[in-house]
C-alpha positions as CSV (number, residue, x, y, z in Angstrom):
1,M,5.7,-11.7,-32.1
2,T,3.4,-12.7,-29.0
3,N,0.8,-10.9,-27.5
4,K,1.3,-10.4,-23.2
5,K,-1.0,-10.2,-20.9
6,C,-1.4,-7.3,-18.5
7,L,-1.3,-7.9,-15.0
8,R,-2.4,-5.0,-12.7
9,I,-1.0,-4.6,-9.2
10,S,-1.6,-1.5,-6.8
11,I,0.6,-0.9,-3.6
12,L,-0.5,1.0,-0.5
13,V,2.7,2.4,1.8
14,G,1.0,4.2,4.6
15,R,4.2,5.2,6.8
16,S,7.0,4.4,6.2
17,A,10.7,6.3,6.6
18,H,11.8,5.0,3.0
19,P,8.8,4.6,0.7
20,Q,11.2,4.4,-1.8
21,A,13.1,1.7,-0.4
22,V,9.6,-0.4,0.0
23,I,8.2,0.5,-3.3
24,D,11.4,-0.5,-5.1
25,D,11.1,-3.7,-3.2
26,L,7.7,-5.1,-3.8
27,W,7.8,-3.8,-7.1
28,K,11.1,-5.4,-8.3
29,R,9.4,-8.7,-6.4
30,A,6.2,-8.7,-8.7
31,I,8.3,-8.2,-11.7
32,S,10.3,-11.0,-11.1
33,A,7.4,-13.5,-10.1
34,V,6.0,-13.4,-13.7
35,D,7.6,-14.5,-16.7
36,Q,8.4,-11.4,-18.8
37,E,7.6,-12.8,-22.0
38,R,4.3,-13.6,-21.7
39,W,3.1,-10.8,-19.0
40,Q,3.3,-7.4,-19.0
41,V,3.2,-5.9,-15.2
42,V,1.8,-2.1,-14.8
43,G,0.8,-1.3,-11.2
44,T,-0.3,2.2,-9.4
45,A,1.6,2.8,-6.1
46,V,0.2,5.2,-3.5
47,Y,2.3,6.4,-0.5
48,V,1.6,9.1,2.3
49,E,3.9,11.8,1.4
50,D,5.1,13.9,4.6
51,G,7.3,16.8,2.3
52,S,10.3,15.4,3.1
53,V,11.3,12.5,1.0
54,R,11.1,12.1,-2.5
55,V,9.9,9.5,-4.8
56,K,10.5,8.3,-7.8
57,S,9.3,5.0,-10.1
58,P,11.6,2.2,-10.0
59,D,9.7,1.2,-13.7
60,D,8.1,2.7,-16.9
61,G,4.7,0.5,-15.6
62,L,4.8,2.1,-12.1
63,S,3.1,4.9,-11.6
64,L,3.6,6.6,-8.3
65,V,1.1,9.0,-6.2
66,P,1.8,10.7,-3.3
67,M,-1.2,11.0,-0.8
68,Q,-1.6,14.0,1.5
69,A,-0.7,12.8,5.3
70,P,-4.1,13.1,7.0
71,R,-4.1,15.6,9.4
72,E,-3.8,14.8,12.8
73,R,-6.4,15.7,15.8
74,R,-6.1,16.1,19.3
75,I,-6.0,12.6,20.2
76,A,-3.4,11.7,18.0
77,K,-1.0,14.5,19.4
78,V,-2.4,13.4,22.7
79,S,-1.2,9.2,22.3
80,S,1.8,10.4,20.4
81,S,3.2,12.5,23.2
82,L,2.3,9.3,25.2
83,S,3.4,6.3,23.2
84,D,7.3,7.1,24.9
85,K,5.9,6.0,28.1
86,P,7.3,3.0,29.6
87,G,4.8,0.2,30.6
88,P,1.3,-0.5,29.8
89,V,0.7,3.3,29.4
90,G,2.8,3.8,26.3
91,A,1.9,0.1,25.0
92,A,-2.0,1.4,25.2
93,A,-0.8,4.9,23.3
94,R,1.4,3.1,20.8
95,L,-1.9,1.1,19.6
96,A,-4.0,3.6,20.0
97,Q,-1.6,5.8,17.8
98,D,-1.4,3.1,15.0
99,N,-5.6,2.6,15.0
100,L,-5.5,6.2,14.4
101,A,-3.1,6.5,11.7
102,S,-4.9,3.9,10.1
103,R,-8.5,5.1,10.0
104,R,-7.1,8.3,8.6
105,L,-5.3,6.6,5.6
106,A,-8.4,4.4,4.9
107,K,-10.7,8.0,4.8
108,A,-7.6,9.8,2.5
109,L,-8.1,6.6,0.3
110,A,-12.2,6.0,0.6
111,D,-12.5,10.1,-0.5
112,R,-10.1,9.4,-3.3
113,K,-12.4,7.7,-6.0
114,D,-9.7,7.6,-8.9
115,L,-7.5,5.8,-6.3
116,V,-10.4,3.7,-5.5
117,D,-11.1,2.9,-9.3
118,A,-7.3,2.2,-10.0
119,F,-7.2,-0.3,-6.7
120,C,-10.4,-1.9,-7.8
121,G,-9.3,-2.4,-11.3
122,S,-6.2,-4.5,-10.3
123,A,-5.7,-8.1,-9.8
124,V,-3.9,-7.4,-6.9
125,V,-3.7,-5.0,-4.0
126,V,-0.7,-5.2,-1.5
127,A,-0.9,-3.4,1.7
128,A,2.7,-2.6,2.5
129,D,2.3,-1.8,6.5
130,L,0.0,-2.2,9.0
131,I,-1.3,1.0,8.6
132,A,-2.6,0.5,5.1
133,D,-4.1,-2.6,6.2
134,R,-7.6,-1.1,7.1
135,A,-7.5,1.0,3.6
136,V,-6.6,-2.4,1.4
137,W,-9.1,-4.4,3.8
138,Q,-12.1,-1.8,3.3
139,L,-11.9,-2.7,-0.6
140,R,-13.0,-5.9,-0.3
141,N,-16.6,-5.8,-1.1
142,Q,-16.1,-3.3,-3.7
143,T,-13.3,-5.1,-6.0
144,K,-12.5,-9.0,-6.9
145,A,-8.9,-8.0,-6.9
146,E,-6.6,-10.5,-4.1
147,L,-6.0,-8.1,-1.2
148,V,-3.0,-9.0,0.4
149,H,-0.3,-8.0,3.2
150,G,3.3,-7.6,2.2
151,P,6.1,-9.3,-0.3
152,V,5.7,-12.7,0.6
153,A,1.7,-13.4,0.5
154,M,1.7,-10.5,-2.7
155,L,4.3,-13.2,-4.6
156,H,2.2,-16.4,-3.8
157,V,-1.1,-14.5,-5.1
158,L,1.2,-13.5,-8.4
159,R,2.6,-17.0,-8.6
160,Q,-0.7,-18.4,-8.5
161,L,-2.3,-15.7,-10.9
162,V,0.1,-16.4,-14.0
163,R,-0.7,-20.1,-13.6
164,K,-4.2,-19.8,-14.8
């Protein structure tokens, strides 16, 4: 029996109506990108829990960590109410809403040292959506992990890593 090399990936899902589907898709793609006889893929998936959706791990190699949704402040509530308006007001409110959600998630992740350590110990860190991008990007000076957005970039990096 040969010794398998370990490849660790981390996934961050910010705002999704279906976090289970997002995590399952990214994990299955990651598994399929590597030679299972040479590599063992393990990982951590962090998702924002709002209490409405129960997420289950698709595999024993993936640990799930629910993170409480950061509390919205008054400005987020105002931008949320304006986001349904047509025209430039609604567009600006939607952009502000995404920006604030991204900042709240980045702060929540930075406050969790255990998660930051898990992400920094990974070979690849994947931001699953635009809200997660800021939180992943803030790790750039703390880790040598490849920081990517989405499944296509993840597959590209994984294929390069397993060639080494």
